[in-house]
N, C-alpha and C positions, 0 to 999 in steps of 0.2 A: 299494469297487468294486461296482457294481450290474450284474447281467446279466439284469435283468428290467425292461422298459420302464415298467410302471406303478409299480414300486417306485422306479425312478429319479426319476420325477415326484414321488413321495411324499417322498423325501429332500430335494429342492429346496424343496418346500412346507413342510418342517419346518425350513428355514433352514440346510441342510447342503450347499448347493451347492459351497462352497469345499473341502469335505472329500472330494468325489468325485474319484477319480483315473482311472477308466475306465468306459466304458459300451458298449452294443451299438449296432449300426447301426440298430436298431429303436427306440432311445430318442429318440423324436421330440418329446417334451414335456419341458421347454420347447424351443421350436423351435431355438434357436441353441446348445443345450448341446453338441451333437456337435462344434461348431467349437472349443469350449473344452477338451474332454476328449479323452483317447486312446480311439479306437474299437478294441475288441479282437476284433471279430467279430460273430456273430449270437447267438441264444439257444441254438442247438443245437450250434454249432461256434465255438470261440474260438481265438485265437492264444496258446497257453500261454506261450510265451517272452515275449511282450509283457506278459502279466499279471505274470509273474515280475519283469520289469524295473521295473514300477511299484511293487513292494513294498507291496501293500495290507495293511492291518491286519485287514480282514475282507472277505469276498466274499459278496454277497447273491444268492441263487438262489431258484428256485421249483420245486416238485415237478413241475408240468405243463410249465413253460416250458423247463426245462433237463433234461438227461439224467443218469441215475445215473452213467454212466461219466465225464461231465464233472465232476460233483461229486466223485467219488473222486480224480480227477486234481488238481482245485483244492485239495483238502484237504492236498495235499503242499506247497502254497504258503502258505496262511493258513487260519485258521478260516473255515468256510462256514456261513452261516445259510440254511436252506432253509424257505421258507414253504409252506403248503398251505392255499389259500383256496377254500372252497366256499360260504360264506355271508357275509352282511354282518357277523354276529357274529365270524367268523374275520377279516374285514377290519379290524374295529375293534380286535380283540386285536392284530393285527399292528402297527397304528399305535401303540398303547400300548406294545407291546414295543420298537418302535424308539425311542419316547420315552425309555424307561428305558435302552436300550442306548447311545444317543448323547447322553444328557443334555439332552433337550429335552422333558421330560415335560409342561410346561404347554402348549406348542404342540400336542403330540399329543392331549392331553385336549380342548383347544379345538376341534380338528379333528373328533374323534369326536363331541363335543357338537353341532357344526354338522350333521354327517351325520344324527344321530338326530333333530334338530329337523326337518330337511328331509324325512326319511322319514315322520315322524308327520303332517306337514302333507299330504303326498301321500296317505297312507293314509286320512286324513279325507276327502279329495276323492273317492276311489274307493269309499268304504265303501257297501255295499249294491248296488253295480253288478254286473250279471251278468258272469260270466267269458266270455271269448272263446277258442275253440279255435284255437291257433296252431301253426305249424311255423316254426322258426328255422333258416335255412340258412346254412352257413358255407363251403361249398365246391362247386365244380362240376367235373365230369370227374375223379373220380366225384362225383356229388351227395352231399353230407353234411349232416346236421342235428345239432342239439344234443339229447342225451339227458339221463338222470339223472346225479346226482353231479357236476355242474359248476356253476361260479359263474353262468354264463349261465342255466342252468335255474332256479337260485334267484332270479335277478333277474326272470325271467319270472313266477315265482310272486308276487314282491313287487309286480309290476305287474298282478296279478289276471288273468294269462293262464293258460290250461290247455294245457300243452305236450303235443301229441298223441304225441310220442315219449318221454314221461316213463318208459315201461317199458323203453326201450332203453338199452344201454350208452352211455357218454359221448358219442361222436360217430359214430353209425351211418351207414353208407352206405344210401341210399334210392333207390327207383325213382321218378323224377320223374313218370312216366306212370301211377303207381299210388299217389297220395298219399291218406292218410286224409282224411276230410272236415274242412275247416278254415274258420274265419271269416276268418282272415288268414294269409297266408304272408309271413314277414318275411325280407327279403334284407339281410344284414348288409354293412356297408362293409368289414369285415375278418374273417378273414384273406384271403378272396377278395374282390376289388373288383367286386362285381356292378354291372352297368350296364343302361341301358334296353334295349340290344340283346338281353339275356338273357331278357327277358319273352317273346319269341317261342318260347322253348324250354319254357315252363312252361304246361301245359294247364289254366290257371285264368283266370277273368275278371280283367282287369287291375285292377278295383276291389277285388279280394281280395288284391292283392299290394302290399306297402309296403316301400320302401327305408328302412333305419334306420341310425343311427350306432352301429356296433358297440362303440365305445369306452365308451359309457355302460352297456353290458351286460357287458362283459368286463374293463375296466380297473379292477380294485379299487385301493384306495389313496385318495389325496386326490381323484381325479377323481369319486369318489362324492358329493362335496359339490355338484357341478354336475348330477349325474345326474337328480335328482328334478325339477328344472325342465324338463329334456328330457322326462321321463316324463309330466309334466303336459300338455305340448303334444301328446305322442303320444296320450295318453288322450282329449284333447279332439278330436283329428282322426281317431280310429279309426272 
């Protein structure tokens, strides 16, 4: 059972779709998986009795996505594996760990190799280019940005961006009317679904604001094999 959307997608890409007994309502990739599996709630709240009835052999969680209280309760049902992903190296180790845990080591290694090749090609493209100062926003009312010690911050660094909130804790609240100087303000597609109408609330020239697909910055796991093509297009259009 997977209670982490990005890890659910990873399981499917490792050929383990038939082994999954339960998912969350946020497990949107692949698109039709939720129609095949039992949906047991969200990432912060789950239906414990439904999980018990499914009799999982293992429950997959994440330190950031799921709560400590949830993990403690789930441990009464089955062994719980809790990932903690802050970097691409962490991501690749998780993939290899799943490979060993679920007997799909060759598929896991091939996936990690693909991610590393894509990363190397992207880094070659951006080598020597100046860094842009950016703020990456994830929420509105209150306005919140991405700070240090997060996977998103790490991916910003991989993309050669200088996060203006890198000295702040993980997800700081910010004053949208008192932003540090930035070259680009990045409005993520998730968890808050920023729209064009929100541009009027941000006191920056519109050419300094860019809507981005947040999945490629926050969905660790197998989605990282597609991320670098997205980053290439983002780099060329910045």
